[in-house]
N, C-alpha and C positions, 0 to 999 in steps of 0.2 A: 570537468562530467558536462562546461560550459561547449565544447567544440564536438560533440557528439551527433550522432547523428540521431532525432526524435523518433517517438512512434506514434501511432494516431491511437493507438491504445493502452492501459495499465499493462495490460496480461495478454499472452497469446489463448490461440484460441483451443491449443493442449496444454494445459501445466505439464510441469512434471512431476514422475512421481519414482516410485525405490525402485523399477528397474534395472537399475544397475547402481548398485548398490557401492562397487568397487569405487568409486567416485566420491568418498566421505571425505568433506572441510578437512586439512587441517586443525586449520581455527576455525572450529561454529559457534564462539563471539562476537566475532565478526558480523557475522549473517544475522545473529543476534539483537546487536546495536543497530547495526542499520535498517532491521526490522522495529526498530525501537521506535525509533525515529522516524520511520514512515506513517508509525502509528500515530505518533505523536501531531503530524500532518495531519494524517487526514481525519480529526476537528471540525479541521476548515475546509476542508477537499473531498467532498462525499463523493466527487469522480472514481475516488483511488481508492473507499469503502472498500471492498467486493477483492481487491486485486491486493490489497494489506493483508485480508483475512485470510485470504485465500494461503501466501506468505508462510503467513503468523504461527498456518498448523503443525508446518517443520521446526519446527525450533528445536524440537526435544535431537531430532538427529536429521540435519539439513547437506546436502547430497550439492555438487556445486552447481547442475542445473535448476536446482532454487537459487542460488547466489543468482545467475544468470538472471531469472523472472524474477527476482527484485529489482536487480538494476534496471529491469526493463522497464519499471516505475519508477525509475527517478528518471529516465529517458523520456517519458511521454511527462514528467514535469517540466522537465527541461521543453520543449517544445507547446506544451500549456501555463506556461509562465505571464503569457497576458495577457490570456482568460480569467476570469471569476466570477461571482453572485455580487450580484448589484441588489443592494437592500438601501428601498428609500423609508426615509421617516413618513409617518402615518399615523393620522391622530383617529383610524380606523384599527388599530389595530389589538388583535383579543388574544392573551396566551391564556393556552388553555395546560392546565398541568396535573397529572397523571400520577398515581399514588398506587402504591402494592405492600399493602401494610401488616399479611404475611408472612412478606424476607425477614 
């Protein structure tokens, strides 16, 4: 994946649907494993959260187009590997916590 072409966005404009159900994956557990890794990465990479959430919606029955879309997220990460969030220490940091006691 390091020598692949990067993309500017983590997801395409038109996500894949179930229009062609004949392209079902022969090993859907590979898709689930990839999406699981992407979910873990999204904890520290907020720019991929929406794309990973979209990919996780098809874990029950992925098709090949869903795998291509998940791999697009990886290509985005290759291209954005030198970008990140810079969090500087500050004495004025306020921590706000919200709780839902009915849960």
